[in-house]
N, C-alpha and C positions, 0 to 999 in steps of 0.2 A: 505494499500500496505507498509506503514511503517513498519507494523509487519511483510509480506512476505520479507521485504529486513531484517530485523533484524534475522530471523530466517534464510535466506540464509547468510546473515555474520556469523552467528553462527556454524552453518554447514558449511558452507565452508574452516571455520580458523580453525575447527575441535575446538575449545575451549570449555572447563570443564567448566561448571558450579556447578561442583559438589563439586568445590576446596573449602578447608577450608582455615582457615589462613592468611598467606601472600600470600599465591596462590589466594583465594578469591580476595585481595583485588586487585590483578595485574590483573586479568581475569575481575573486578568489574571496575577497571578506561577504560580498552578498551573498553568495553560492555556501558559505560557509556559515554563517548564521541561519540560514535560511533553513539549511540540512538541518541543523541543532534543532531549530523551532520545531521539526518536522518529527524528532526523535534518532536521528543520527549521531552515534555517542564516539565514532573512532574513523579518522580520515577515508585510512585501508576499507569501511565497507561501504563510502561510500564515492570513492575513486572505483571501487570494484562494479560498484553498482551502475555509473556510467559508463564504463567500457564494455559491460554487460550490455548494455542498452544500445551502444553504438552511438555515442556525443562522441565527437572529436574534442580534442582539449590539447592541446601545447603542454611543451615541457614545461615552459613558463608558467604557467597556469597549473600542472602537478606538482611543480616545487613551492611554489603559494601556498598550495592548500595542505603540504607534510608541517609547513613554518608555520602555517597560520594557525587551523584549526580547535589545536592544543589550547593554544593562547584567547583566539573565541570561545571555547568551550570555557574559559576558566575565566574570564569576564562576561559571562552570560548574555552573548550578540542575540542568542536566541529570543531573547528576553523582548528583547526592543522587535520584534515582527507580529508581539499583542498588541504593541501601539496604532494607533489609527496613523498615525506619519506614514509607517511603513504598508497600513493598507491602502492610503490614498497613491503613493509613490509607485507598487509594484500591484501586479497581476496575482494573486492566490489563492 
């Protein structure tokens, strides 16, 4: 169920996971926060589901997820997705 939510979120918001450098960090932060919101607890599960779904992503994006996910988890990035601000900005 969370994999389907993740894929729908990426497609609905036209997120490009093939970005590099700072753009990869931006998309990564969004994906990490949303994935925590929908129940992911480990970046390996997140990346496995992306790969399994055939979603293309850059090496930069993968490296950023490895670097950012645990920090986003400890900083409660998933909580932000409960706010009206995010509901107004993204489709989910």
